[in-house]
Every structure is written in structure tokens, then in C-alpha cells.
C-alpha positions as CSV (number, residue, x, y, z in Angstrom):
1,X,-14.0,10.3,-22.3
2,X,-13.7,13.5,-20.1
3,X,-11.6,13.1,-17.1
4,X,-12.9,13.4,-13.5
5,X,-12.6,16.7,-12.1
6,X,-9.5,16.7,-10.0
7,X,-10.7,18.9,-7.0
8,X,-7.4,20.2,-5.7
9,X,-3.9,19.6,-6.5
10,X,-1.5,17.2,-4.5
11,X,1.1,19.2,-3.3
12,X,4.5,17.0,-3.6
13,X,6.7,15.8,-6.9
14,X,7.1,12.4,-5.5
15,X,5.1,9.7,-3.2
16,X,7.7,8.3,-1.2
17,X,5.5,7.1,2.0
18,X,2.7,8.3,4.0
19,X,5.0,9.8,6.8
20,X,5.0,13.7,6.4
21,X,1.9,14.0,4.9
22,X,-1.1,16.0,6.3
23,X,-4.6,14.7,6.9
24,X,-5.7,17.0,4.2
25,X,-2.7,15.8,1.5
26,X,-4.2,12.1,2.5
27,X,-7.6,13.1,2.0
28,X,-6.9,14.4,-1.5
29,X,-5.6,11.4,-2.4
30,X,-8.6,9.6,-1.0
31,X,-11.3,11.7,-2.7
32,X,-9.6,11.3,-6.3
33,X,-9.3,7.7,-5.9
34,X,-12.9,7.8,-4.6
35,X,-14.0,8.9,-8.0
36,X,-12.0,6.6,-10.0
37,X,-13.6,3.7,-8.2
38,X,-17.0,4.6,-10.1
39,X,-15.3,5.4,-13.5
40,X,-13.8,1.9,-13.5
41,X,-17.3,0.2,-12.6
42,X,-18.3,1.7,-16.1
43,X,-18.3,0.0,-19.5
44,X,-16.1,2.7,-20.8
45,X,-13.2,2.6,-18.6
46,X,-10.4,4.5,-20.8
47,X,-9.4,8.2,-19.7
48,X,-7.2,10.8,-21.4
49,X,-5.6,12.1,-18.5
50,X,-2.3,11.2,-19.0
51,X,-2.3,10.9,-22.9
52,X,1.4,11.5,-23.9
53,X,2.9,10.9,-20.7
54,X,5.1,8.0,-19.9
55,X,5.1,5.6,-17.2
56,X,7.8,3.3,-16.1
57,X,7.3,0.1,-13.5
58,X,10.5,-0.5,-12.2
59,X,10.4,-3.8,-10.1
60,X,13.5,-5.0,-8.5
61,X,11.1,-7.4,-6.5
62,X,8.4,-9.8,-7.9
63,X,5.0,-8.7,-7.3
64,X,1.5,-9.5,-8.8
65,X,-1.5,-7.4,-7.8
66,X,0.9,-4.3,-7.2
67,X,2.6,-4.4,-10.7
68,X,-0.5,-5.5,-12.6
69,X,-2.8,-2.5,-10.8
70,X,-0.2,0.1,-12.1
71,X,0.2,-1.2,-15.4
72,X,-3.8,-1.3,-15.7
73,X,-3.9,2.0,-13.9
74,X,-1.5,3.7,-16.4
75,X,-3.6,2.3,-19.5
76,X,-7.0,3.3,-18.4
77,X,-5.4,6.8,-18.4
78,X,-3.9,6.3,-21.8
79,X,-0.3,7.0,-20.7
80,X,2.4,4.9,-22.5
81,X,3.1,2.2,-19.8
82,X,6.5,0.2,-19.8
83,X,7.3,-2.5,-17.7
84,X,10.6,-3.2,-16.9
85,X,11.9,-6.9,-16.4
86,X,15.1,-6.1,-13.8
87,X,15.8,-9.7,-14.2
88,X,17.0,-9.3,-17.7
89,X,18.4,-5.7,-17.2
90,X,21.6,-4.1,-16.7
91,X,21.1,-4.2,-13.2
92,X,21.9,-8.0,-12.9
93,X,25.1,-7.3,-15.1
94,X,26.4,-5.0,-12.4
95,X,24.7,-1.4,-13.0
96,X,24.3,0.3,-9.8
97,X,20.8,1.7,-9.0
98,X,22.4,5.2,-9.6
99,X,23.5,4.3,-13.0
100,X,19.7,2.8,-13.9
101,X,18.2,6.3,-12.5
102,X,20.5,8.3,-15.0
103,X,19.6,6.0,-17.7
104,X,16.1,6.1,-17.2
105,X,16.5,9.8,-16.7
106,X,17.8,10.1,-20.2
107,X,14.5,8.6,-21.4
108,X,12.2,11.5,-20.1
109,X,9.4,9.5,-18.3
110,X,7.0,11.4,-16.7
111,X,6.6,8.5,-13.4
112,X,8.6,6.1,-12.5
113,X,6.9,3.8,-10.3
114,X,9.4,1.5,-8.3
115,X,9.8,-1.3,-6.0
116,X,13.0,-2.3,-4.3
117,X,14.2,-5.0,-1.8
118,X,16.2,-2.0,0.3
119,X,14.4,0.5,2.4
120,X,15.4,4.0,1.5
121,X,16.4,3.1,-2.4
122,X,13.4,4.6,-3.8
123,X,14.2,8.0,-2.2
124,X,17.7,7.8,-3.8
125,X,16.3,7.0,-6.8
126,X,14.1,9.9,-6.6
127,X,16.8,12.2,-6.2
128,X,18.6,11.6,-9.4
129,X,15.4,11.9,-11.7
130,X,13.6,14.7,-13.2
131,X,10.4,12.8,-13.0
132,X,7.7,12.4,-10.3
133,X,8.5,9.1,-8.4
134,X,5.8,6.5,-6.5
135,X,7.1,4.2,-4.0
136,X,5.5,0.8,-4.7
137,X,7.5,-0.8,-1.7
138,X,11.0,-0.2,-0.1
139,X,12.4,-3.2,2.0
140,X,10.7,-2.8,5.5
141,X,10.0,0.5,5.1
142,X,7.0,2.0,3.1
143,X,4.1,0.9,1.0
144,X,1.9,4.2,0.8
145,X,-0.4,3.1,-2.0
146,X,-1.2,-0.3,-0.2
147,X,-2.1,2.1,2.9
148,X,-4.1,4.2,0.8
149,X,-6.0,1.6,-1.0
150,X,-6.9,-0.1,2.7
151,X,-8.1,3.9,4.1
152,X,-10.5,4.2,0.7
153,X,-12.2,0.5,1.4
154,X,-12.7,1.2,5.1
155,X,-14.0,4.7,4.4
156,X,-16.2,3.8,1.7
157,X,-17.6,1.1,3.9
158,X,-17.9,2.9,7.4
159,X,-17.7,6.2,5.6
160,X,-15.3,7.5,8.1
161,X,-11.3,6.8,9.5
162,X,-11.8,9.1,12.5
163,X,-12.8,7.1,15.6
164,X,-12.7,3.6,14.0
165,X,-10.9,0.7,16.3
166,X,-8.4,-0.6,13.8
167,X,-6.2,-3.8,14.6
168,X,-3.4,-4.7,12.9
169,X,-2.2,-8.2,13.5
170,X,1.0,-10.4,12.6
171,X,4.3,-9.6,11.8
172,X,4.6,-5.7,11.9
173,X,8.4,-5.8,12.3
174,X,9.0,-6.9,8.6
175,X,6.1,-5.3,7.0
176,X,6.0,-2.0,5.0
177,X,2.4,-2.5,4.5
178,X,1.6,-2.3,8.7
179,X,4.0,0.9,8.8
180,X,2.2,2.9,6.2
181,X,-1.1,1.4,7.9
182,X,0.2,3.1,11.2
183,X,1.2,6.4,9.8
184,X,-2.0,6.6,7.6
185,X,-4.6,5.6,10.2
186,X,-3.2,7.3,13.5
187,X,-3.0,10.7,11.6
188,X,-6.6,10.4,10.0
189,X,-7.8,9.9,14.1
190,X,-8.4,6.2,14.0
191,X,-7.6,4.2,16.9
192,X,-4.8,1.7,16.1
193,X,-3.9,-1.4,18.0
194,X,-0.8,-3.7,16.9
195,X,-1.3,-7.4,18.0
196,X,1.5,-9.9,17.8
197,X,4.4,-12.1,19.3
198,X,7.3,-9.7,20.7
199,X,9.3,-11.2,18.5
200,X,7.6,-9.4,15.6
201,X,6.7,-6.2,16.9
202,X,9.2,-3.4,16.4
203,X,11.0,-1.9,19.3
204,X,9.4,1.1,21.0
205,X,6.7,0.7,18.5
206,X,4.2,2.4,21.0
207,X,6.0,5.6,19.3
208,X,3.5,5.2,16.5
209,X,0.7,6.2,19.0
210,X,-0.6,2.6,19.0
211,X,-1.9,0.2,21.6
212,X,0.4,-3.1,21.7
213,X,-1.0,-6.7,22.5
214,X,0.6,-10.1,22.3
215,X,-3.2,-11.8,22.7
216,X,-5.5,-11.7,19.8
217,X,-8.9,-11.7,22.1
218,X,-7.6,-9.1,24.4
219,X,-6.7,-7.0,21.1
220,X,-9.5,-7.6,18.9
221,X,-12.2,-6.8,21.6
222,X,-14.5,-4.2,20.2
223,X,-12.6,-3.7,17.2
224,X,-14.2,-2.3,13.8
225,X,-11.3,-3.5,11.7
226,X,-9.2,-6.7,11.6
227,X,-6.4,-6.1,9.4
228,X,-4.2,-9.1,9.2
229,X,-0.4,-9.3,7.7
230,X,1.4,-11.6,5.8
231,X,4.3,-13.5,7.6
232,X,7.2,-12.3,5.5
233,X,9.5,-15.4,5.6
234,X,11.6,-13.8,3.2
235,X,12.7,-11.0,5.3
236,X,13.5,-13.0,8.4
237,X,17.1,-14.0,9.5
238,X,16.7,-16.4,12.6
239,X,13.7,-18.0,14.5
240,X,11.1,-15.5,14.9
241,X,8.4,-17.9,15.7
242,X,8.7,-21.6,16.9
243,X,6.4,-23.3,14.1
244,X,3.8,-22.5,11.8
245,X,1.5,-24.4,13.5
246,X,2.1,-22.7,17.1
247,X,2.0,-19.3,15.1
248,X,-1.6,-20.0,13.7
249,X,-3.1,-21.1,17.2
250,X,-2.1,-18.0,18.4
251,X,-2.2,-15.6,16.1
252,X,-3.9,-16.7,13.0
253,X,-7.4,-15.4,12.5
254,X,-10.5,-17.9,13.1
255,X,-13.7,-17.5,14.3
256,X,-13.0,-18.3,17.2
257,X,-10.7,-15.3,17.8
258,X,-12.9,-13.2,15.7
259,X,-15.7,-13.4,18.0
260,X,-14.0,-10.9,20.8
261,X,-14.4,-8.0,17.9
262,X,-17.4,-6.3,17.1
263,X,-20.1,-8.6,15.3
264,X,-19.7,-6.8,12.1
265,X,-15.9,-6.1,12.1
266,X,-14.6,-6.2,8.8
267,X,-11.5,-8.4,7.8
268,X,-8.4,-7.0,5.7
269,X,-5.4,-8.8,4.3
270,X,-3.0,-7.1,2.2
271,X,-2.2,-10.1,0.1
272,X,-1.1,-12.4,-1.0
273,X,-2.5,-14.4,2.0
274,X,-1.0,-17.9,3.7
275,X,-4.5,-19.6,4.7
276,X,-4.0,-21.8,7.5
277,X,-1.0,-19.5,8.6
278,X,-2.3,-16.1,9.4
279,X,-5.9,-16.6,8.4
280,X,-8.3,-19.5,8.1
281,X,-9.5,-19.9,4.7
282,X,-13.4,-20.1,5.9
283,X,-12.9,-16.3,7.6
284,X,-11.0,-15.3,4.5
285,X,-13.7,-16.2,2.2
286,X,-16.4,-14.9,4.6
287,X,-18.1,-12.2,1.9
288,X,-20.2,-10.8,4.4
289,X,-17.2,-9.4,6.5
290,X,-14.0,-10.0,4.2
291,X,-13.3,-7.3,2.1
292,X,-10.2,-9.0,0.6
293,X,-11.3,-8.5,-3.0
294,X,-12.8,-4.8,-2.6
295,X,-9.3,-4.4,-1.7
296,X,-7.5,-5.3,-4.9
297,X,-10.5,-3.0,-6.7
298,X,-9.8,-0.2,-4.8
299,X,-5.5,-0.8,-5.5
300,X,-6.2,-0.1,-9.0
301,X,-8.9,3.1,-8.4
302,X,-6.0,4.5,-5.8
303,X,-3.1,4.1,-8.4
304,X,-5.0,6.1,-11.0
305,X,-5.4,8.7,-8.6
306,X,-1.7,8.7,-7.6
307,X,-0.7,8.5,-11.2
308,X,-3.3,11.1,-12.5
309,X,-2.2,13.5,-9.5
310,X,1.7,13.2,-9.9
311,X,1.7,12.8,-13.7
312,X,-0.2,16.5,-13.7
313,X,2.1,17.7,-11.3
314,X,5.4,16.9,-13.6
315,X,4.7,20.1,-15.7
316,X,3.8,22.4,-12.9
317,X,6.5,21.6,-10.6
318,X,9.6,21.4,-13.0
319,X,12.7,19.8,-11.4
320,X,11.6,21.3,-7.6
321,X,11.2,18.0,-4.9
322,X,8.7,19.3,-2.5
């Protein structure tokens, strides 16, 4: 099948984060993703954009949605996709990240998709390989494709990002999803609020150009979008909340708190959600307002666009790291 037209080239070799991207560059990624949404809804989904190219998914952390959607995206673009199981790789035998990078580089992949538990590890790896690298989440740093799929979901529903009031609620401190969304949404002209207990908000979070609230109803007042975050218990060392029950009472999204937002405010969650912890099950399953399942659909389209644009850049940009 013919490939969808790529209206503009993405002027970077890697996608390591949202930080540093201009509104025009973000728009290039969103526009390309938009085209793939429509293609994914057709009976014939296979395209030849990356035929003959190799994509390696290297996940040092477990993942279901992200890895599966990158695998599906690569295969729909006709790439040769390899999923590396780090649990059985040489990394667990003492091989360093640099050694792994050098080994993979010798195999001449075209795109390397990496998830790692340490912030900055993906950038380090990108400096040691000749192929394009996509950050699929590094520590508490960034998760750029999640922010892109969130933005695409909002843009397709409401037609814009600029001027919207968007609340990001919960464990902002440990969330790479939150950081990427703060960067993207403020860059695109949205009015962003963060809501959570003081223990779960980064120090000086105001530097991102956001408003800070510690009360859900006050923070949700007049919001167009309510974006909930998962409690990152695996990244917490110490007591950040008194109890799960108390956390839900004050910061879990239910209809009582949601009533403060606009009547048609959309509900988002990057998943996996902890029902009864950060979001009530009835709210999460409210098909008239929840776009959680749409976010999953948008994820495949966004990752197809990123693989397509960066995969095509491999020959054009050579060894340069723009």
C-alpha cells in the first residue's frame, strides 16, 4: 500500500524528550500521527515505509502498553522488529549499558527504542550508537511518546491545545509522563495546573509555568481536561502519603471532585490505573467523558509516526546528532 504523505521532515536524529522541541516540531509529530490514526482504522493497515529497516525494542523495565504499541507500530510499517528480553540478556550477567550499546550498534539497527529505570540512561546510549534512538521512558525524566499521544487525544477531541485549561493530578514528583506533558502542553500554549499533596510535587514546579494546587476541587475549577497519574510506589523511598485510603479521599478522582471541572471535561490516565487509589472505577469507565481507551489507540499512531520520521532520517542525517 502507498505510504501516507509526510508533509514535513522531523529535524532531529533522536527523540529523547519533549524538552527543547519547538511548537512547530511538536506539530510535525502530531500531524504525522493524525494521518496514522485514520490508516489504523482501515482494514488494510500494513505500510511499506520502513521495509528493510530494523527496529530493536530494548526494555530494561517491564511494560505492556508501550512495548506492545511500539512492536505493533514497527510491524505495521513493515520493519523487522526485535524485542530484546533484558531479563535474559548479557546485561544481567554484568554487561554494562555501554557494552550493550556497542553490541547492538554492531548489528546495524536503524531505530532503537529504549526504556530504562535510570534518568539519562537513554541519552547516554544514544551517544554510543549510529542509529536513531527513541526514549520510551527513562527513570523519572521523560516519556515523550506518552505526552504526544496525550496531546493527540486532546487535539482530536477538542480541536486545539492552545488556551485549554489542563489539570495534571497526583504523583507529579515521580512521573516522567507528567514532566513530558508539562513541557509539551505549556510549549503549545495550554494553561496547565498541577494538583497534589506537597510531598508528591517537585520543588519549584512553578518554573514550568504552571499553577500549583493542593486541593482537588480548587484546582479542577473550570478545567477542560483532568489528567490523573498513577502513584509510582516503586519509585518511592519513604512515606509520601499517610495511607491509600486517605490519598483517595483527598486526591482520588470521583464524581464529587470532578463536578468542579467543566461539565464536559475529559478524563485521562496514562495507565495502568489503580482503581480506587487515584481514580474511581465508575469515573474511569464513563464512556461519555473518559478518553483512556482512546489514549491507547493514539499510542499506536504516535509511535508509527515517530518510527517513520526517525527511520527515514537515518540515512539523511548519517552520524550527525542534531
